[in-house]
C-alpha positions in Angstrom: 85.1 77.3 136.5 88.2 75.8 135.6 90.7 77.7 132.9 90.2 75.3 130.3 86.9 75.3 130.0 86.9 79.3 129.9 89.7 79.2 127.0 87.9 76.9 124.8 84.9 79.0 125.4 87.1 81.9 124.2 88.5 79.8 120.8 84.7 79.1 119.9 84.0 82.5 120.1 86.9 83.7 118.0 86.3 81.0 116.1 82.6 82.2 115.4 83.2 85.9 114.8 84.9 85.6 111.5 85.7 88.7 109.2 83.8 89.6 106.3 85.2 88.4 102.9 86.6 91.7 101.1 84.9 93.0 98.4 87.0 94.6 95.7 86.2 98.2 94.8 86.3 97.5 90.8 83.5 96.9 89.2 81.7 93.3 89.2 82.3 92.6 85.6 81.4 88.7 84.8 81.0 86.6 82.1 78.0 84.5 81.2 79.5 81.5 82.6 81.4 83.9 85.7 77.4 84.4 86.8 76.4 81.0 86.9 79.6 80.8 89.3 78.2 83.4 91.3 74.8 81.6 91.2 76.0 78.4 92.4 78.0 79.8 95.3 75.2 81.8 96.3 72.9 78.8 96.5 75.5 76.9 98.2 75.8 79.5 100.7 72.0 79.7 101.0 72.1 76.0 102.1 74.9 76.1 104.4 73.1 78.7 106.1 70.0 76.9 106.2 71.8 73.8 107.4 73.4 75.6 110.3 70.0 76.7 111.0 68.1 73.3 111.3 71.0 72.3 113.1 70.3 74.6 115.6 71.7 77.6 114.7 74.6 79.7 117.0 73.8 77.3 120.2 74.7 74.5 118.2 78.1 75.4 116.3 78.6 78.6 115.8 81.3 78.6 113.6 79.5 76.7 110.7 76.8 79.7 111.2 79.4 82.1 111.2 80.8 80.9 108.1 77.8 80.2 106.3 76.4 83.7 107.4 79.7 85.3 106.2 79.4 83.9 102.5 75.9 84.5 102.2 76.4 88.1 102.8 79.8 88.1 100.3 77.8 86.2 97.3 74.4 87.9 98.0 76.5 91.3 97.5 78.6 90.3 94.3 75.4 88.7 92.4 73.6 92.3 93.2 76.7 93.6 91.7 77.4 91.8 88.7 77.7 93.1 85.6 77.1 90.4 82.6 79.8 92.1 80.4 79.9 90.1 76.7 82.5 90.9 74.0 81.6 92.8 71.0 82.1 90.6 68.1 82.8 93.8 66.0 85.6 94.8 67.4 88.7 93.1 66.9 91.1 93.6 69.7 91.7 92.4 73.3 88.5 92.6 75.3 86.8 91.3 78.5 85.5 87.6 77.9 88.2 86.9 75.1 91.1 84.8 75.1 94.6 86.2 74.4 97.8 84.6 73.0 100.9 86.7 73.3 104.7 85.9 72.8 107.3 86.7 75.3 110.8 88.0 74.5 112.4 84.6 75.0 109.8 83.2 72.5 107.9 81.9 74.7 103.8 81.7 74.1 101.4 82.4 76.9 97.5 82.3 76.6 94.9 83.5 78.9 91.4 84.6 79.0 90.3 88.2 80.7 87.4 87.3 83.1 86.0 88.8 86.5 87.4 88.7 89.6 85.7 86.0 91.0 86.0 83.6 88.1 89.8 84.2 87.6 92.1 81.1 88.2 95.7 81.6 86.6 96.1 78.1 87.0 93.4 77.3 84.3 94.2 80.1 82.2 91.8 83.0 83.1 92.6 86.5 84.7 91.2 88.7 86.2 90.2 91.8 84.1 92.1 94.3 86.8 95.5 92.3 86.7 98.7 94.1 85.2 98.8 91.4 82.3 95.4 92.1 81.5 95.2 95.9 81.5 98.5 95.8 79.4 96.7 94.6 76.6 93.3 95.8 76.7 92.1 97.0 73.5 95.1 96.0 71.7 95.0 93.9 68.5 97.3 91.4 66.8 100.6 92.2 66.1 100.3 95.1 68.6 102.9 95.0 71.6 102.8 96.0 75.1 104.9 96.3 78.2 104.5 93.7 81.4 107.0 93.6 84.0 109.3 96.1 82.0 109.7 93.3 78.8 107.7 93.3 76.0 105.0 91.0 74.6 103.6 91.0 71.3 99.7 89.9 70.9 99.8 87.3 68.5 96.0 86.0 68.5 92.6 87.2 69.8 89.7 84.6 70.3 
């Protein structure tokens, strides 16, 4: 057998041996939209797994089957551990699921929604509840200050 064929097989085996996606040690708090997103990802993972099986599974495309299996394990675990968390309307403080507006010392304002880890997307204005900025503002109300990266920020709105 040629060395070239051996190497190709080795690369295929390595590609098919994908490591599991890491699962956070933090509680899997989710908003209603976050839970829906997890369920959509789980359905997509199930569909990808079924498609990989239909194409012959491991013998046909080891990488597709490995990716589908890995994603199915991850999203199944995230769905099983999801804890739907709604903000308490009686509290007028920064909470999970709410949008917070802060003002920095230089006058810049920033808004962000505090959400679960899987639904966090800073580019779209949402951060994880375990992010330092979220932790610093949790439980505080309008007019309160918090220290973020060595600078003071004021909470100007909670909605």
